[in-house]
GULUM-259924 format. One record per atom (N, C-alpha, C): x, y, z; atom name; residue number from 1. Coordinates in Angstrom, 3 decimals, decimal comma, padded with zeros to 6 digits, m for minus. Example, Ala and Ser with C-alpha at 12.3 -4.5 7.8 and 13.67 -1.06 7.14 Angstrom:
<atom px="013,190" py="m005,690" pz="007,800" atom="N" n="1"/>
<atom px="012,300" py="m004,500" pz="007,800" atom="CA" n="1"/>
<atom px="013,200" py="m003,300" pz="007,800" atom="C" n="1"/>
<atom px="012,850" py="m002,250" pz="007,080" atom="N" n="2"/>
<atom px="013,670" py="m001,060" pz="007,140" atom="CA" n="2"/>
<atom px="012,900" py="000,030" pz="007,870" atom="C" n="2"/>
% end
This chain:
<atom px="m036,323" py="028,532" pz="m006,708" atom="N" n="1"/>
<atom px="m035,924" py="029,545" pz="m005,747" atom="CA" n="1"/>
<atom px="m034,752" py="030,341" pz="m006,311" atom="C" n="1"/>
<atom px="m034,783" py="031,625" pz="m006,190" atom="N" n="2"/>
<atom px="m033,733" py="032,497" pz="m006,704" atom="CA" n="2"/>
<atom px="m032,582" py="032,580" pz="m005,714" atom="C" n="2"/>
<atom px="m031,374" py="032,464" pz="m006,224" atom="N" n="3"/>
<atom px="m030,204" py="032,589" pz="m005,352" atom="CA" n="3"/>
<atom px="m029,679" py="034,007" pz="m005,423" atom="C" n="3"/>
<atom px="m028,884" py="034,357" pz="m004,421" atom="N" n="4"/>
<atom px="m028,284" py="035,697" pz="m004,417" atom="CA" n="4"/>
<atom px="m027,364" py="035,874" pz="m005,616" atom="C" n="4"/>
<atom px="m026,703" py="034,798" pz="m006,038" atom="N" n="5"/>
<atom px="m025,815" py="034,892" pz="m007,203" atom="CA" n="5"/>
<atom px="m026,606" py="035,197" pz="m008,459" atom="C" n="5"/>
<atom px="m027,789" py="034,630" pz="m008,604" atom="N" n="6"/>
<atom px="m028,620" py="034,920" pz="m009,766" atom="CA" n="6"/>
<atom px="m029,035" py="036,385" pz="m009,756" atom="C" n="6"/>
<atom px="m029,367" py="036,893" pz="m008,583" atom="N" n="7"/>
<atom px="m029,709" py="038,305" pz="m008,459" atom="CA" n="7"/>
<atom px="m028,497" py="039,157" pz="m008,808" atom="C" n="7"/>
<atom px="m027,324" py="038,769" pz="m008,285" atom="N" n="8"/>
<atom px="m026,106" py="039,528" pz="m008,540" atom="CA" n="8"/>
<atom px="m025,781" py="039,574" pz="m010,019" atom="C" n="8"/>
<atom px="m025,959" py="038,461" pz="m010,698" atom="N" n="9"/>
<atom px="m025,643" py="038,391" pz="m012,119" atom="CA" n="9"/>
<atom px="m026,472" py="039,376" pz="m012,915" atom="C" n="9"/>
<atom px="m027,715" py="039,533" pz="m012,569" atom="N" n="10"/>
<atom px="m028,596" py="040,415" pz="m013,326" atom="CA" n="10"/>
<atom px="m028,459" py="041,879" pz="m012,910" atom="C" n="10"/>
<atom px="m027,862" py="042,134" pz="m011,779" atom="N" n="11"/>
<atom px="m027,850" py="043,508" pz="m011,297" atom="CA" n="11"/>
<atom px="m026,595" py="044,271" pz="m011,693" atom="C" n="11"/>
<atom px="m025,425" py="043,760" pz="m011,335" atom="N" n="12"/>
<atom px="m024,218" py="044,532" pz="m011,620" atom="CA" n="12"/>
<atom px="m022,964" py="043,718" pz="m011,342" atom="C" n="12"/>
<atom px="m021,885" py="044,170" pz="m011,933" atom="N" n="13"/>
<atom px="m020,587" py="043,549" pz="m011,690" atom="CA" n="13"/>
<atom px="m020,187" py="043,672" pz="m010,213" atom="C" n="13"/>
<atom px="m020,394" py="044,812" pz="m009,560" atom="N" n="14"/>
<atom px="m020,036" py="044,891" pz="m008,129" atom="CA" n="14"/>
<atom px="m020,797" py="043,873" pz="m007,270" atom="C" n="14"/>
<atom px="m022,065" py="043,655" pz="m007,554" atom="N" n="15"/>
<atom px="m022,834" py="042,677" pz="m006,781" atom="CA" n="15"/>
<atom px="m022,315" py="041,266" pz="m007,043" atom="C" n="15"/>
<atom px="m021,906" py="040,994" pz="m008,261" atom="N" n="16"/>
<atom px="m021,345" py="039,686" pz="m008,598" atom="CA" n="16"/>
<atom px="m020,010" py="039,484" pz="m007,879" atom="C" n="16"/>
<atom px="m019,202" py="040,533" pz="m007,812" atom="N" n="17"/>
<atom px="m017,939" py="040,452" pz="m007,071" atom="CA" n="17"/>
<atom px="m018,208" py="040,092" pz="m005,607" atom="C" n="17"/>
<atom px="m019,211" py="040,732" pz="m005,024" atom="N" n="18"/>
<atom px="m019,570" py="040,451" pz="m003,634" atom="CA" n="18"/>
<atom px="m019,975" py="038,991" pz="m003,453" atom="C" n="18"/>
<atom px="m020,738" py="038,467" pz="m004,391" atom="N" n="19"/>
<atom px="m021,191" py="037,081" pz="m004,309" atom="CA" n="19"/>
<atom px="m020,013" py="036,112" pz="m004,399" atom="C" n="19"/>
<atom px="m019,075" py="036,379" pz="m005,298" atom="N" n="20"/>
<atom px="m017,899" py="035,511" pz="m005,417" atom="CA" n="20"/>
<atom px="m017,056" py="035,601" pz="m004,140" atom="C" n="20"/>
<atom px="m016,932" py="036,798" pz="m003,584" atom="N" n="21"/>
<atom px="m016,188" py="036,963" pz="m002,328" atom="CA" n="21"/>
<atom px="m016,844" py="036,151" pz="m001,214" atom="C" n="21"/>
<atom px="m018,160" py="036,111" pz="m001,189" atom="N" n="22"/>
<atom px="m018,874" py="035,312" pz="m000,184" atom="CA" n="22"/>
<atom px="m018,567" py="033,829" pz="m000,347" atom="C" n="22"/>
<atom px="m018,532" py="033,366" pz="m001,589" atom="N" n="23"/>
<atom px="m018,203" py="031,961" pz="m001,841" atom="CA" n="23"/>
<atom px="m016,781" py="031,644" pz="m001,384" atom="C" n="23"/>
<atom px="m015,852" py="032,541" pz="m001,664" atom="N" n="24"/>
<atom px="m014,468" py="032,337" pz="m001,239" atom="CA" n="24"/>
<atom px="m014,375" py="032,281" pz="000,288" atom="C" n="24"/>
<atom px="m015,150" py="033,125" pz="000,943" atom="N" n="25"/>
<atom px="m015,144" py="033,137" pz="002,403" atom="CA" n="25"/>
<atom px="m015,762" py="031,853" pz="002,967" atom="C" n="25"/>
<atom px="m016,902" py="031,468" pz="002,442" atom="N" n="26"/>
<atom px="m017,610" py="030,300" pz="002,959" atom="CA" n="26"/>
<atom px="m016,868" py="028,997" pz="002,711" atom="C" n="26"/>
<atom px="m016,260" py="028,856" pz="001,557" atom="N" n="27"/>
<atom px="m015,691" py="027,561" pz="001,175" atom="CA" n="27"/>
<atom px="m014,178" py="027,461" pz="001,319" atom="C" n="27"/>
<atom px="m013,486" py="028,599" pz="001,351" atom="N" n="28"/>
<atom px="m012,030" py="028,547" pz="001,480" atom="CA" n="28"/>
<atom px="m011,504" py="029,356" pz="002,668" atom="C" n="28"/>
<atom px="m012,413" py="030,024" pz="003,385" atom="N" n="29"/>
<atom px="m012,000" py="030,796" pz="004,551" atom="CA" n="29"/>
<atom px="m011,266" py="032,086" pz="004,236" atom="C" n="29"/>
<atom px="m011,440" py="032,597" pz="003,018" atom="N" n="30"/>
<atom px="m010,774" py="033,841" pz="002,615" atom="CA" n="30"/>
<atom px="m011,584" py="035,039" pz="003,116" atom="C" n="30"/>
<atom px="m010,909" py="035,983" pz="003,744" atom="N" n="31"/>
<atom px="m011,562" py="037,206" pz="004,206" atom="CA" n="31"/>
<atom px="m012,179" py="037,945" pz="003,026" atom="C" n="31"/>
<atom px="m013,453" py="038,375" pz="003,167" atom="N" n="32"/>
<atom px="m014,175" py="039,043" pz="002,069" atom="CA" n="32"/>
<atom px="m013,443" py="040,295" pz="001,580" atom="C" n="32"/>
<atom px="m013,008" py="041,130" pz="002,488" atom="N" n="33"/>
<atom px="m012,338" py="042,369" pz="002,076" atom="CA" n="33"/>
<atom px="m011,040" py="042,067" pz="001,331" atom="C" n="33"/>
<atom px="m010,329" py="041,073" pz="001,802" atom="N" n="34"/>
<atom px="m009,081" py="040,678" pz="001,125" atom="CA" n="34"/>
<atom px="m009,395" py="040,115" pz="m000,256" atom="C" n="34"/>
<atom px="m010,481" py="039,326" pz="m000,362" atom="N" n="35"/>
<atom px="m010,878" py="038,763" pz="m001,650" atom="CA" n="35"/>
<atom px="m011,207" py="039,861" pz="m002,648" atom="C" n="35"/>
<atom px="m011,757" py="040,955" pz="m002,166" atom="N" n="36"/>
<atom px="m012,147" py="042,066" pz="m003,040" atom="CA" n="36"/>
<atom px="m010,997" py="043,032" pz="m003,329" atom="C" n="36"/>
<atom px="m009,818" py="042,738" pz="m002,797" atom="N" n="37"/>
<atom px="m008,681" py="043,659" pz="m002,921" atom="CA" n="37"/>
<atom px="m007,981" py="043,607" pz="m004,275" atom="C" n="37"/>
<atom px="m008,329" py="042,629" pz="m005,110" atom="N" n="38"/>
<atom px="m007,701" py="042,533" pz="m006,424" atom="CA" n="38"/>
<atom px="m006,530" py="041,570" pz="m006,494" atom="C" n="38"/>
<atom px="m006,221" py="040,926" pz="m005,377" atom="N" n="39"/>
<atom px="m005,123" py="039,963" pz="m005,369" atom="CA" n="39"/>
<atom px="m005,487" py="038,710" pz="m006,162" atom="C" n="39"/>
<atom px="m004,471" py="038,053" pz="m006,682" atom="N" n="40"/>
<atom px="m004,678" py="036,781" pz="m007,375" atom="CA" n="40"/>
<atom px="m005,144" py="035,737" pz="m006,364" atom="C" n="40"/>
<atom px="m005,884" py="034,731" pz="m006,850" atom="N" n="41"/>
<atom px="m006,358" py="033,668" pz="m005,973" atom="CA" n="41"/>
<atom px="m005,210" py="033,035" pz="m005,193" atom="C" n="41"/>
<atom px="m004,063" py="032,855" pz="m005,846" atom="N" n="42"/>
<atom px="m002,923" py="032,222" pz="m005,192" atom="CA" n="42"/>
<atom px="m002,363" py="033,076" pz="m004,057" atom="C" n="42"/>
<atom px="m002,620" py="034,379" pz="m004,081" atom="N" n="43"/>
<atom px="m002,193" py="035,256" pz="m002,996" atom="CA" n="43"/>
<atom px="m003,233" py="035,314" pz="m001,883" atom="C" n="43"/>
<atom px="m004,461" py="034,950" pz="m002,191" atom="N" n="44"/>
<atom px="m005,535" py="035,004" pz="m001,200" atom="CA" n="44"/>
<atom px="m005,557" py="033,797" pz="m000,279" atom="C" n="44"/>
<atom px="m005,179" py="032,656" pz="m000,806" atom="N" n="45"/>
<atom px="m005,307" py="031,404" pz="m000,068" atom="CA" n="45"/>
<atom px="m004,060" py="030,558" pz="m000,295" atom="C" n="45"/>
<atom px="m003,347" py="030,222" pz="000,774" atom="N" n="46"/>
<atom px="m002,157" py="029,391" pz="000,605" atom="CA" n="46"/>
<atom px="m002,519" py="028,057" pz="m000,057" atom="C" n="46"/>
<atom px="m001,778" py="027,702" pz="m001,071" atom="N" n="47"/>
<atom px="m002,019" py="026,437" pz="m001,743" atom="CA" n="47"/>
<atom px="m003,185" py="026,442" pz="m002,715" atom="C" n="47"/>
<atom px="m003,726" py="027,616" pz="m003,037" atom="N" n="48"/>
<atom px="m004,828" py="027,670" pz="m004,004" atom="CA" n="48"/>
<atom px="m004,339" py="027,063" pz="m005,310" atom="C" n="48"/>
<atom px="m005,109" py="026,106" pz="m005,822" atom="N" n="49"/>
<atom px="m004,692" py="025,421" pz="m007,041" atom="CA" n="49"/>
<atom px="m005,878" py="025,241" pz="m007,984" atom="C" n="49"/>
<atom px="m005,650" py="024,477" pz="m009,032" atom="N" n="50"/>
<atom px="m006,681" py="024,291" pz="m010,053" atom="CA" n="50"/>
<atom px="m007,918" py="023,596" pz="m009,499" atom="C" n="50"/>
<atom px="m007,750" py="022,745" pz="m008,492" atom="N" n="51"/>
<atom px="m008,917" py="022,097" pz="m007,880" atom="CA" n="51"/>
<atom px="m009,772" py="023,095" pz="m007,113" atom="C" n="51"/>
<atom px="m009,129" py="024,061" pz="m006,460" atom="N" n="52"/>
<atom px="m009,874" py="025,115" pz="m005,777" atom="CA" n="52"/>
<atom px="m010,648" py="025,968" pz="m006,787" atom="C" n="52"/>
<atom px="m010,005" py="026,261" pz="m007,907" atom="N" n="53"/>
<atom px="m010,672" py="027,038" pz="m008,946" atom="CA" n="53"/>
<atom px="m011,852" py="026,261" pz="m009,522" atom="C" n="53"/>
<atom px="m011,671" py="024,968" pz="m009,717" atom="N" n="54"/>
<atom px="m012,761" py="024,137" pz="m010,208" atom="CA" n="54"/>
<atom px="m013,914" py="024,106" pz="m009,210" atom="C" n="54"/>
<atom px="m013,602" py="023,991" pz="m007,929" atom="N" n="55"/>
<atom px="m014,647" py="024,009" pz="m006,898" atom="CA" n="55"/>
<atom px="m015,410" py="025,333" pz="m006,935" atom="C" n="55"/>
<atom px="m014,686" py="026,429" pz="m007,052" atom="N" n="56"/>
<atom px="m015,320" py="027,738" pz="m007,127" atom="CA" n="56"/>
<atom px="m016,194" py="027,848" pz="m008,371" atom="C" n="56"/>
<atom px="m015,700" py="027,343" pz="m009,488" atom="N" n="57"/>
<atom px="m016,478" py="027,354" pz="m010,732" atom="CA" n="57"/>
<atom px="m017,771" py="026,558" pz="m010,563" atom="C" n="57"/>
<atom px="m017,685" py="025,372" pz="m009,988" atom="N" n="58"/>
<atom px="m018,870" py="024,535" pz="m009,813" atom="CA" n="58"/>
<atom px="m019,880" py="025,175" pz="m008,867" atom="C" n="58"/>
<atom px="m019,400" py="025,816" pz="m007,815" atom="N" n="59"/>
<atom px="m020,298" py="026,524" pz="m006,902" atom="CA" n="59"/>
<atom px="m021,025" py="027,658" pz="m007,618" atom="C" n="59"/>
<atom px="m020,278" py="028,399" pz="m008,435" atom="N" n="60"/>
<atom px="m020,898" py="029,492" pz="m009,199" atom="CA" n="60"/>
<atom px="m021,931" py="028,960" pz="m010,185" atom="C" n="60"/>
<atom px="m021,583" py="027,897" pz="m010,887" atom="N" n="61"/>
<atom px="m022,517" py="027,321" pz="m011,856" atom="CA" n="61"/>
<atom px="m023,805" py="026,877" pz="m011,169" atom="C" n="61"/>
<atom px="m023,666" py="026,282" pz="m010,010" atom="N" n="62"/>
<atom px="m024,844" py="025,819" pz="m009,270" atom="CA" n="62"/>
<atom px="m025,725" py="026,998" pz="m008,873" atom="C" n="62"/>
<atom px="m025,106" py="028,058" pz="m008,392" atom="N" n="63"/>
<atom px="m025,876" py="029,210" pz="m007,946" atom="CA" n="63"/>
<atom px="m026,444" py="030,019" pz="m009,103" atom="C" n="63"/>
<atom px="m025,723" py="030,061" pz="m010,223" atom="N" n="64"/>
<atom px="m026,158" py="030,885" pz="m011,352" atom="CA" n="64"/>
<atom px="m027,140" py="030,166" pz="m012,266" atom="C" n="64"/>
<atom px="m027,095" py="028,853" pz="m012,248" atom="N" n="65"/>
<atom px="m028,034" py="028,092" pz="m013,062" atom="CA" n="65"/>
<atom px="m027,594" py="027,861" pz="m014,496" atom="C" n="65"/>
<atom px="m026,325" py="028,069" pz="m014,806" atom="N" n="66"/>
<atom px="m025,793" py="027,725" pz="m016,125" atom="CA" n="66"/>
<atom px="m024,319" py="027,386" pz="m016,014" atom="C" n="66"/>
<atom px="m023,843" py="026,583" pz="m016,975" atom="N" n="67"/>
<atom px="m022,445" py="026,157" pz="m016,971" atom="CA" n="67"/>
<atom px="m021,553" py="027,224" pz="m017,585" atom="C" n="67"/>
<atom px="m020,417" py="027,432" pz="m016,948" atom="N" n="68"/>
<atom px="m019,418" py="028,352" pz="m017,490" atom="CA" n="68"/>
<atom px="m018,592" py="027,597" pz="m018,521" atom="C" n="68"/>
<atom px="m018,375" py="028,219" pz="m019,646" atom="N" n="69"/>
<atom px="m017,578" py="027,614" pz="m020,723" atom="CA" n="69"/>
<atom px="m016,097" py="027,802" pz="m020,416" atom="C" n="69"/>
<atom px="m015,263" py="026,842" pz="m020,815" atom="N" n="70"/>
<atom px="m013,817" py="027,020" pz="m020,640" atom="CA" n="70"/>
<atom px="m013,325" py="028,163" pz="m021,526" atom="C" n="70"/>
<atom px="m012,214" py="028,774" pz="m021,160" atom="N" n="71"/>
<atom px="m011,675" py="029,857" pz="m021,983" atom="CA" n="71"/>
<atom px="m011,372" py="029,369" pz="m023,403" atom="C" n="71"/>
<atom px="m011,531" py="030,254" pz="m024,347" atom="N" n="72"/>
<atom px="m011,283" py="029,911" pz="m025,758" atom="CA" n="72"/>
<atom px="m009,789" py="029,789" pz="m026,015" atom="C" n="72"/>
<atom px="m009,439" py="028,849" pz="m026,880" atom="N" n="73"/>
<atom px="m008,045" py="028,678" pz="m027,298" atom="CA" n="73"/>
<atom px="m007,121" py="028,405" pz="m026,135" atom="C" n="73"/>
<atom px="m006,043" py="029,144" pz="m026,093" atom="N" n="74"/>
<atom px="m005,041" py="028,970" pz="m025,040" atom="CA" n="74"/>
<atom px="m005,207" py="029,971" pz="m023,910" atom="C" n="74"/>
<atom px="m006,346" py="030,626" pz="m023,859" atom="N" n="75"/>
<atom px="m006,572" py="031,614" pz="m022,800" atom="CA" n="75"/>
<atom px="m006,583" py="030,929" pz="m021,439" atom="C" n="75"/>
<atom px="m005,943" py="031,547" pz="m020,454" atom="N" n="76"/>
<atom px="m005,939" py="030,950" pz="m019,109" atom="CA" n="76"/>
<atom px="m007,263" py="031,183" pz="m018,394" atom="C" n="76"/>
<atom px="m007,516" py="030,353" pz="m017,397" atom="N" n="77"/>
<atom px="m008,684" py="030,569" pz="m016,543" atom="CA" n="77"/>
<atom px="m008,450" py="031,844" pz="m015,747" atom="C" n="77"/>
<atom px="m009,505" py="032,511" pz="m015,322" atom="N" n="78"/>
<atom px="m009,325" py="033,725" pz="m014,503" atom="CA" n="78"/>
<atom px="m008,474" py="033,420" pz="m013,276" atom="C" n="78"/>
<atom px="m007,595" py="034,349" pz="m012,946" atom="N" n="79"/>
<atom px="m006,683" py="034,124" pz="m011,822" atom="CA" n="79"/>
<atom px="m006,998" py="035,004" pz="m010,619" atom="C" n="79"/>
<atom px="m008,060" py="035,816" pz="m010,717" atom="N" n="80"/>
<atom px="m008,453" py="036,664" pz="m009,596" atom="CA" n="80"/>
<atom px="m009,972" py="036,788" pz="m009,573" atom="C" n="80"/>
<atom px="m010,479" py="037,256" pz="m008,457" atom="N" n="81"/>
<atom px="m011,917" py="037,468" pz="m008,318" atom="CA" n="81"/>
<atom px="m012,421" py="038,416" pz="m009,400" atom="C" n="81"/>
<atom px="m011,702" py="039,487" pz="m009,642" atom="N" n="82"/>
<atom px="m012,113" py="040,475" pz="m010,644" atom="CA" n="82"/>
<atom px="m012,218" py="039,835" pz="m012,024" atom="C" n="82"/>
<atom px="m011,195" py="039,070" pz="m012,415" atom="N" n="83"/>
<atom px="m011,216" py="038,414" pz="m013,726" atom="CA" n="83"/>
<atom px="m012,369" py="037,412" pz="m013,817" atom="C" n="83"/>
<atom px="m012,606" py="036,677" pz="m012,735" atom="N" n="84"/>
<atom px="m013,680" py="035,690" pz="m012,731" atom="CA" n="84"/>
<atom px="m015,041" py="036,370" pz="m012,846" atom="C" n="84"/>
<atom px="m015,252" py="037,449" pz="m012,099" atom="N" n="85"/>
<atom px="m016,521" py="038,176" pz="m012,163" atom="CA" n="85"/>
<atom px="m016,758" py="038,713" pz="m013,575" atom="C" n="85"/>
<atom px="m015,728" py="039,263" pz="m014,180" atom="N" n="86"/>
<atom px="m015,865" py="039,789" pz="m015,543" atom="CA" n="86"/>
<atom px="m016,179" py="038,672" pz="m016,537" atom="C" n="86"/>
<atom px="m015,539" py="037,516" pz="m016,372" atom="N" n="87"/>
<atom px="m015,776" py="036,393" pz="m017,273" atom="CA" n="87"/>
<atom px="m017,193" py="035,848" pz="m017,111" atom="C" n="87"/>
<atom px="m017,663" py="035,737" pz="m015,882" atom="N" n="88"/>
<atom px="m019,036" py="035,261" pz="m015,651" atom="CA" n="88"/>
<atom px="m020,028" py="036,222" pz="m016,288" atom="C" n="88"/>
<atom px="m019,823" py="037,508" pz="m016,093" atom="N" n="89"/>
<atom px="m020,726" py="038,495" pz="m016,682" atom="CA" n="89"/>
<atom px="m020,658" py="038,453" pz="m018,207" atom="C" n="89"/>
<atom px="m019,447" py="038,309" pz="m018,772" atom="N" n="90"/>
<atom px="m019,293" py="038,224" pz="m020,225" atom="CA" n="90"/>
<atom px="m020,053" py="037,020" pz="m020,779" atom="C" n="90"/>
<atom px="m019,883" py="035,874" pz="m020,124" atom="N" n="91"/>
<atom px="m020,566" py="034,680" pz="m020,602" atom="CA" n="91"/>
<atom px="m022,079" py="034,803" pz="m020,467" atom="C" n="91"/>
<atom px="m022,520" py="035,428" pz="m019,401" atom="N" n="92"/>
<atom px="m023,955" py="035,631" pz="m019,218" atom="CA" n="92"/>
<atom px="m024,517" py="036,506" pz="m020,336" atom="C" n="92"/>
<atom px="m023,808" py="037,579" pz="m020,649" atom="N" n="93"/>
<atom px="m024,263" py="038,481" pz="m021,707" atom="CA" n="93"/>
<atom px="m024,184" py="037,811" pz="m023,071" atom="C" n="93"/>
<atom px="m023,181" py="036,961" pz="m023,277" atom="N" n="94"/>
<atom px="m023,033" py="036,257" pz="m024,551" atom="CA" n="94"/>
<atom px="m024,167" py="035,264" pz="m024,778" atom="C" n="94"/>
<atom px="m024,746" py="034,798" pz="m023,687" atom="N" n="95"/>
<atom px="m025,875" py="033,880" pz="m023,797" atom="CA" n="95"/>
<atom px="m027,109" py="034,610" pz="m024,319" atom="C" n="95"/>
<atom px="m027,050" py="035,919" pz="m024,348" atom="N" n="96"/>
<atom px="m028,134" py="036,721" pz="m024,912" atom="CA" n="96"/>
<atom px="m029,470" py="036,543" pz="m024,226" atom="C" n="96"/>
<atom px="m029,448" py="036,425" pz="m022,887" atom="N" n="97"/>
<atom px="m030,698" py="036,300" pz="m022,167" atom="CA" n="97"/>
<atom px="m031,310" py="034,919" pz="m022,257" atom="C" n="97"/>
<atom px="m030,508" py="033,928" pz="m022,646" atom="N" n="98"/>
<atom px="m031,030" py="032,572" pz="m022,788" atom="CA" n="98"/>
<atom px="m030,974" py="031,792" pz="m021,479" atom="C" n="98"/>
<atom px="m030,626" py="032,462" pz="m020,376" atom="N" n="99"/>
<atom px="m030,584" py="031,783" pz="m019,099" atom="CA" n="99"/>
<atom px="m031,989" py="031,363" pz="m018,690" atom="C" n="99"/>
<atom px="m032,021" py="030,520" pz="m017,681" atom="N" n="100"/>
<atom px="m033,301" py="030,120" pz="m017,125" atom="CA" n="100"/>
<atom px="m034,080" py="031,355" pz="m016,700" atom="C" n="100"/>
<atom px="m035,389" py="031,227" pz="m016,671" atom="N" n="101"/>
<atom px="m036,238" py="032,343" pz="m016,271" atom="CA" n="101"/>
<atom px="m035,856" py="032,867" pz="m014,897" atom="C" n="101"/>
<atom px="m035,310" py="031,999" pz="m014,051" atom="N" n="102"/>
<atom px="m034,937" py="032,411" pz="m012,701" atom="CA" n="102"/>
<atom px="m033,837" py="033,457" pz="m012,693" atom="C" n="102"/>
<atom px="m033,103" py="033,609" pz="m013,795" atom="N" n="103"/>
<atom px="m032,047" py="034,619" pz="m013,856" atom="CA" n="103"/>
<atom px="m032,584" py="035,992" pz="m014,249" atom="C" n="103"/>
<atom px="m033,819" py="036,047" pz="m014,696" atom="N" n="104"/>
<atom px="m034,397" py="037,304" pz="m015,147" atom="CA" n="104"/>
<atom px="m035,022" py="038,039" pz="m013,967" atom="C" n="104"/>
<atom px="m034,188" py="038,664" pz="m013,143" atom="N" n="105"/>
<atom px="m034,631" py="039,300" pz="m011,917" atom="CA" n="105"/>
<atom px="m034,466" py="040,801" pz="m011,990" atom="C" n="105"/>
<atom px="m035,244" py="041,472" pz="m011,192" atom="N" n="106"/>
<atom px="m035,135" py="042,934" pz="m011,124" atom="CA" n="106"/>
<atom px="m033,944" py="043,327" pz="m010,269" atom="C" n="106"/>
<atom px="m033,285" py="044,409" pz="m010,631" atom="N" n="107"/>
<atom px="m032,156" py="044,907" pz="m009,854" atom="CA" n="107"/>
<atom px="m032,573" py="045,237" pz="m008,433" atom="C" n="107"/>
<atom px="m033,805" py="045,600" pz="m008,241" atom="N" n="108"/>
<atom px="m034,283" py="045,942" pz="m006,905" atom="CA" n="108"/>
<atom px="m034,110" py="044,785" pz="m005,937" atom="C" n="108"/>
<atom px="m034,225" py="043,554" pz="m006,396" atom="N" n="109"/>
<atom px="m034,029" py="042,402" pz="m005,513" atom="CA" n="109"/>
<atom px="m032,603" py="042,386" pz="m004,984" atom="C" n="109"/>
<atom px="m031,628" py="042,675" pz="m005,834" atom="N" n="110"/>
<atom px="m030,229" py="042,666" pz="m005,430" atom="CA" n="110"/>
<atom px="m029,969" py="043,765" pz="m004,411" atom="C" n="110"/>
<atom px="m030,586" py="044,910" pz="m004,618" atom="N" n="111"/>
<atom px="m030,364" py="046,019" pz="m003,697" atom="CA" n="111"/>
<atom px="m030,941" py="045,725" pz="m002,331" atom="C" n="111"/>
<atom px="m031,910" py="044,837" pz="m002,263" atom="N" n="112"/>
<atom px="m032,504" py="044,462" pz="m000,988" atom="CA" n="112"/>
<atom px="m031,761" py="043,350" pz="m000,295" atom="C" n="112"/>
<atom px="m030,769" py="042,744" pz="m000,959" atom="N" n="113"/>
<atom px="m030,020" py="041,652" pz="m000,346" atom="CA" n="113"/>
<atom px="m029,109" py="042,177" pz="000,743" atom="C" n="113"/>
<atom px="m029,067" py="041,495" pz="001,876" atom="N" n="114"/>
<atom px="m028,181" py="041,937" pz="002,950" atom="CA" n="114"/>
<atom px="m026,727" py="041,677" pz="002,586" atom="C" n="114"/>
<atom px="m025,884" py="042,618" pz="002,758" atom="N" n="115"/>
<atom px="m024,437" py="042,485" pz="002,518" atom="CA" n="115"/>
<atom px="m023,702" py="043,314" pz="003,509" atom="C" n="115"/>
% end
């Protein structure tokens, strides 16, 4: 079964941002519009810590169907929704289309998703 996150990944960065905002809302109670405002995770949710980031990462991996690699070298983990969306898209593109067949979706599916 295709998830909305898989559709978002194949369609566009804005759709992926929306999907991450939905996860933040569902699992941490963060307002979607506030999540999309560009604030750091620590400004979005009181007490946001590395465990919250790990939970968000695991939720994304489950929905996207592939594991996110840790940042290279001493690079920090993404600290905002925007940085996370860009990193997920970068890693997806770096995989060179090697994702599961379920990730190979038409953009039209994403445009039909209710948001």
